[in-house]
N, C-alpha and C positions, 0 to 999 in steps of 0.2 A: 959419815958423810957419803962414802961410796955407796953404801946400801940405799941411802935416801935418793941419791942420784939415779941409781939403777931402777928403783921403784918408780920414780917420776918418768923415766924413759919408757918403762914398761906400760905405765898408765897412758902415756901419750900414744904409744903404738897401738894399745888396745882401743882407745878412742878413735884413732884414725881408721882402724880396721872396721869399726862399727859405723863410721860416718857414711851417709848415703846422700843422694841427690833427690830433691823433690821438685817436680815440674808443676808449675802453678799457672793457671789461667786467671787473670785479675781484671776486673772491670776498670775502665780507664780513669774513672773519677778517683780511684783509690791509689793511683800511681805514686804520688809523692809519699804518702803514708806507708805504702808497702815497701818502697825502697829503703826507708828508714828501718822498718820492722825487719825486713829480710837481712839487713846488715847485722842488726842486734841478734837475731835468731841464729845466724851462722856463727857469730862469735860465742854465743852461749852454749850451743849444742855441738858444734863441729860439723853439722850437716851443711850441704850447699843447696842453693836454690837456682832454678832456671825459670824465669818468669816471662810470660807473654801478656801484653796489655791490649785491650780492645773493647769494643762494645759488647755488652752482655749477650745480645742476640747473636752476634757473629761468633763469639766464643762458644756459645751453646751449640750452634750449628757445627762448629769444628769438632766439638766433643762427640756429638751424635755421629759424625762421619768418621770417628776413629782417631782423632788427634790424641797423642799419648800424654795426656795430663794426669796428674795424681790428685790435685786439689783444684776446686773452682771457687773463686771468690766473686760472686755476682753482685750486680747493683739492684737486684730485686729478689723476691722470694719465689716468683713464678717459675723461672727456669730451673733453679735447684729442685723445686717440687716436682717438675716434669721429669727430671733426671731420676729422682727417687722412684716415682711412679713407673718409669720405664725399666727399673732395675739396673740403672747405670750409676747410681750414687747412693750414699747413705750418710747418716749422722749429720743432718742439717742443723745449723744454728745461726742466729743473727749476730754478726760480728760488728756491725755498725749501722747507725740510722742516719741517713744523709739529709741535708737541707739544701734548698735551692736558692740561688741568688741571681738577681739581675745586676749585671756588671758592665761598666764601661771603663776604658782606659783613660777617658777624659775625666779629670777630677771634678769638673763643674757640671757635668751633664745630668747626673741623677741626683735630684734632691727629693722628689716624691715619685717613686717608681711607678705606682699605679697611674698617677696623673700623666706621667710622661708617655706611658703606653697608650693611654686614652687620647692624648694629643696627636700621636702619630708623627711627631716632629723629628723624624729620623728617616734615613733611607733604607737601612738594613738592620734586621734583628736576627741574631744567630741563635739557633737551637740545635741540639743533637737530634739525630734521626729518631722520631718517636716510635718507629717500628722495631728498632733494634736497641735503643738506648733508653733505659728507664728514666734518666733525667730529662730526656727529650719528651717522653710521654708526660712527665710531671709538668714540663713547661707548657705543653698544650692544655693540660688541665687548668693551669693558671689563666691562660688566655680565654678558655671557655668560661671559667668562673667570672672573669671580668667582662664577658660578653664581647670579646675582641677577636675571637678566632678567625672569623670570616673577614673582618675589616683589615687585619694585619697580615693575612695570608700572602698577599703579593710582596710583602717586605721580608718574608722569612728566607734565611739561608740556612741550609742544614749541613751540619758536620756529620761525618760517619760515626763519631763518638764524641763524648764530652771533652776530650783532650783537643780534638780538632776544632770544636766549637770555641773553646777558650782561645785558641790561636787566631781564629777569625777576628775576635775582639781585640786581642793583644796587638795584632799587626795592623789594625785599623780597617780591615776589609769589611767589618760591620761596626757601626757606632756603639752597639750594645748587644748583649746576649745573655741568655739564661745559662749559668754555669753551676757546678757544684760549689757550695760554700767552701768545701775543703780545698778547692783549687786556689782560693784567694784568702783563706783564713790567716795565713802568715805574711800576707802582702798588703800593706796599707795603701798602695797606689790606686789611682783611679777613683771611681765613685760606685756605690752599690746600694741595692735594696735587698735586704734579706726578706724573702717572701713569707708572708704570714702562712702558718700551717693550714689555716682555714681554706686556702685556695687550692690545695692539692693533698693527695693521700700520702701518708708517711712513706718515705723511701727506706724500707727495711731491707738491708743487704745481707743475704745468707751465704754461708760457706758450706760446701759439702766435700766429703771424701769420695772420690770417683772409683768406680768398679775396677778392681785389679790392683788398687793401691794399698790394700789392707796388709800386705806383706812388706811394705816399705816403711820402716820405722820413722823415716824422715817426714813422711806425709802426716802421720798421726802426731808427731812431735810439733809440726808447724801448726796444726789445728789446736793443739793444747796451748801452744805459745800465744796464739791469737786471743785466747780467752784469759790469759794471765795479766797481771797488773802492769807489767812493763809495756806490753802491746796496747793495752787499753789506755794507758797514759798518752801514748803517741796518737791513737785514734781520736781521743778527746781533744788533744791539742790541735788537730787538723780540722776541728769544727764539727765532728760527728757526735752523736749521742750514742750511748751503749745501754743495754738492758742491765 
């Protein structure tokens, strides 16, 4: 019994000594899923995570300007590809494929999303900033596909990221808004229209290992974990597709 106890203590000490921290920049749409994944990852590996959430565009700018992140989970493929081309990142892969939804906190407001948008029977429509947030760019693609981009321009209110856009709608500052399906996948409240894929390009979200993180075992361990069955189950439950 003593030898087993000693061995267990030795194993625990060794694991603790090898544990590292991984600093992660995460697109705002993936906040809820990432919080759950990070907790499970820490429990499974002993590593710790330090996570910053924000719009993909702003996180990209921070990385280019030297922010000390190890891993970047973007909401698009373009910024990770730019980082790879610039020699700032490597090992890109798609960890989630997002969907867009038109959502209102009013359970009776949205019955036919396209028809509601065409009617203009609302004061404010929230979207994420299309210049920095891929879900905002996708929202503009939907409006352009419906021929409503110019008509509805005066009604648009823009959040810095998709999390702020969700808050605009949840607090009633906008009657409805385009949000990530993942933000409302586990919440049956309000009313929604899951936008048909024909109205916007697929939102493929890529992850990359950032330059200088190759010597941090926690960084590669997180990327490996994201591609494993446990993380993929969480990602799917939050309304994303996976390859």
